[in-house]
ROPAVO-70208 format. One record per residue (C-alpha): x, y, z. Coordinates in pm, whole numbers, plus 32768, in hexadecimal, padded with zeros to 4 digits. Each point is the difference from the previous one (the first is absolute). Layout:
XYZ...
***
This chain:
F29C5F651A4E7ED2802F7F507F437ED27F4F7FED7FD67E747E9F806E7FB9805B814A80E080F980947F197F3280DF7F567F6580788108814C803C8094807280E87ED47E9C80CB802B804A802A817F8182808F7FC97F6480EA7EFA7EFC806980FB80E38025813C810780EF7F1F7EB580D67F767F9F8006818381458092805E800380EA7EE87EA28074806F806A80448181811A80D07F737F0480EB7F627FE17F837E8D7EAF80187FE67FD87FA97E9080537EAB80317EA57FBE80C87F2F7F9C7EDF80EC7F0F7F85805D7F8381877E4D7FB280177FEE7F4C7ED3811C7F2E80717F697FC3814B7EAE7F857F5080CA7F007EF880B97F7C81377ECF7FC380BA7F287F5E7EE6812F7F437F9E80297F7C816C7E967FB68016801F7F0F7EC381527F8980867F957F7C81367E9F7FB47FCC80197E9C7F6881217F5180B4803F7EA6804F80297F808168818B7FA17FAF801681947F977F5D8089812A80DF7F1680B4811780C57F647F84815180687FDA7FAA814B81597FB0801C806B81097F1A814F80E980AC7F5D81667FE27E867F7480D47FED80AB8135805B7F4381507FA78026816780E580D480597F6080E97EEC7EBF7FF4806480758046817E809881527F667ED580537F357ED87FC080E980B67FDE817F8040813180A181088006812680437E797FDA80C77F8A80F3809A7EAC7FC2805D7EEC80FF80F57EF07FE680307EA780757F4E7EEE80A580A67FE7811280697E7B801481217FFF7ED4802181397EE37F52810D7F527F897F837E998023812E7F2F7F1C7F2A7EF67EEB807380F87FC0819280357F10802081437F9D812980BB7EF5812E80677F7D81337F7B7ED780B37F7A7F327FEC7EE37F05810A7FBA8047807281627FAA7E9B807880EE7F2980CA80777EE27F5680CF7ECC7FFF80927FA27EB880F27EB47F9F80647F967ED580F77F427F0980FD80E87F5380FA7F937EF580D181228004808B80C67EBE816A7FE17F7080CF7EB180358091808D814F7EA4802280917F577F007F5E81117EEA80E47FBA8091811A7E8A7FF77FEC802E7EA47F837F5780487ECC7EC3802280C8800F7E8080897FF880198167809D7F22810A7F2A7F9381208073813580DA7F5080B57F077EC17F6C8031803A7FF9818B802881667FF67EC280387F487F787F45811E807D80D8811F7F8D81587F2A7E9F7F7A7F947FD97F9C81AA8062814D804D7EFA806F7F0B7F157F6980968054808181677FFE815F7F817ED97FDA7F64806B803F7E967F9F7F967E9180FA7F3F7F60804B7FFF7EA280E47EF07F3A80D180477EBF801D7E8C7F54815180077EF480A67EC5802980437EDD7F1C7FED7F3E813580B57FB3814B81667FD57FFF80547E5C7FE7813F7FEB8059809E7F0480FA8036810980F77EA7807D7FF47F5C7EB5805980AF7F9C81127F908157809A7EBE7F6A7FBA7F7380A87EC97EC57F4C7FFF7FBC80508151801A81367FEE7F2380327ECB7EE57F4C80B3801A80D181298000811C7F4B7EC47F957F387F437FA58155804D813D80977F8F80EE7EE27EC57EE27FE97F988092817D8082814080317F0180F68098804E811B7F0D7F8280567E9E81137F7C7F0F802D803A7EB480F97F407EE5805480717EAD80A47F387EFC80E181087F7480D87F157EFD80827E8980427F177F62811280B37EB780127FB57EC880CC7FF97FD8816580EE81597FFF7EC880CD7F977F037F4480B080AA8057813C7F9E817A7FD87ECA7FAF7F7C7EF67F7E80E77F47814C800B7E8E806C801C805580987EA580D77F807F0C803380E07E9C80FD7FEA7F18808480E87EE97F967FC17E7E813C7F647F8E807F7F4781707FC57EBC801F7FAE7EF5811E803F7E917FDE80497ED580C481527FD57F3E80A680B37EE67FD07FB07E8881677F7E7FE47FF87F1681287E937F7D7F7280BC7FBD7EC181087F6480967F157EF280BF7EE87FDD7F1280DA7FE97EB8816A80148058803081237EFC8031815980347F9080657EB47E8B7FA7808B801C811F80E67EC280B37F357F337EE0800780597FC481757F858174803B7ECC7FAD7F537FB37EE080A7802E80A1815E7EDF81017FDF80EE810580B97FAA81467F5B7F44810C80C37ED47FC07F367FFA7EA2801C802D7FEE816A7EEF8116804C7F247F317F3B80547EC980C77FD380C1814C81497FE38058800281AF7FFB7F1B810F806E807F810F7EFD80BB80347EF180F4813C8017802680957E898137809E7F89805881537F55800A7FDD7EB47FCC7E878019815A7FA780B4807C80938182816580317F687FAB813B7F097F7680EB812D806B7F91817F7F31813280947EFC7FA67F4A7FE27E74805480468094816D7EA880DD7FD87F3A7EE77F4F808E7EF8811B7FAF8117813A7E82803A7F6A7FB67E99800480C97FB0816C7F24813680AA7ECB7F537F6D80657ECC80AF805B8080812B7ECF80B480347F2A7F037FC680BE7F4180F2801F80D481237EA5802E80237FD27E8A805080367F71816C811D7F1B80657F117ED27FF37F5880617EA9813880317F7180A67E9A80887ECF7F567F7D7FF3808F7EB681947FA67FC87FC17EA680677EE67FD37F2B809F80837ECE81457F1D801E7EF37ED880427F3F805C7EF9813E7FE57EE87FFA7F007F077F387EB47F8B7FEF7EAA80B57F317F047FF37FB87F02814D801C7EA87FCE
***
């Protein structure tokens, strides 16, 4: 469940958890050792996660213990009510969509969900939506616009499901329509890449006024494995592919693809879900406060200019 370079950190964390249990039971004599181990854990974690390669960050973005959309909803959104179905075909469990309150403000929340445990992962299709997932998202976005409610999206998918059934039901059309609807929504929108941000399946929920990314998440037109298979025909080249794709949060910020990088506790979000949610919530609040001050015309103009200005090209 943990990566090779995390084994020593895991040993430390287990000792800390044992001492914390004793401390909560009233054994105050362990406090000094507990504080010392906590300092050691923080220092070691900073060293471990400070100099990771792009491929290491991809592996962290896929970490099985990493918080998912459902975790952030539980920790950040009060009285969340999930909506189901696209009113055309079915309910896609790879996409969670609904309404709730973020810091007392009504919000619409839409996100990819990978699930935990084998059974739930199968039900959620490992976070790879079918067309009905994106059509559900579109339906809920339009509902949010009707009620003038800001939209928050959590991106965490290796990509949209590429199966025959999905293609027959209009996968590419559903993704394109989702991007179009997001581009012209008349309410503030904030997208956060919390784990994997793969291809159009991620971009379908990423056309927002503010695009944020967690420190160890990635956002790319293709996975490193897919890139290695196309360019080199060798899976052993995934490390080179990850580096060439410029998919890390730091690279994306330099390129202007994302607006802010959200730090992760101890260098990796899976060590502390609550702290991760607090840090994410802090940045969400700042983004929403800025955006809610703008008029509809200002929002739309800035959003369109933002995405039109991305990339570099030469006119012939």
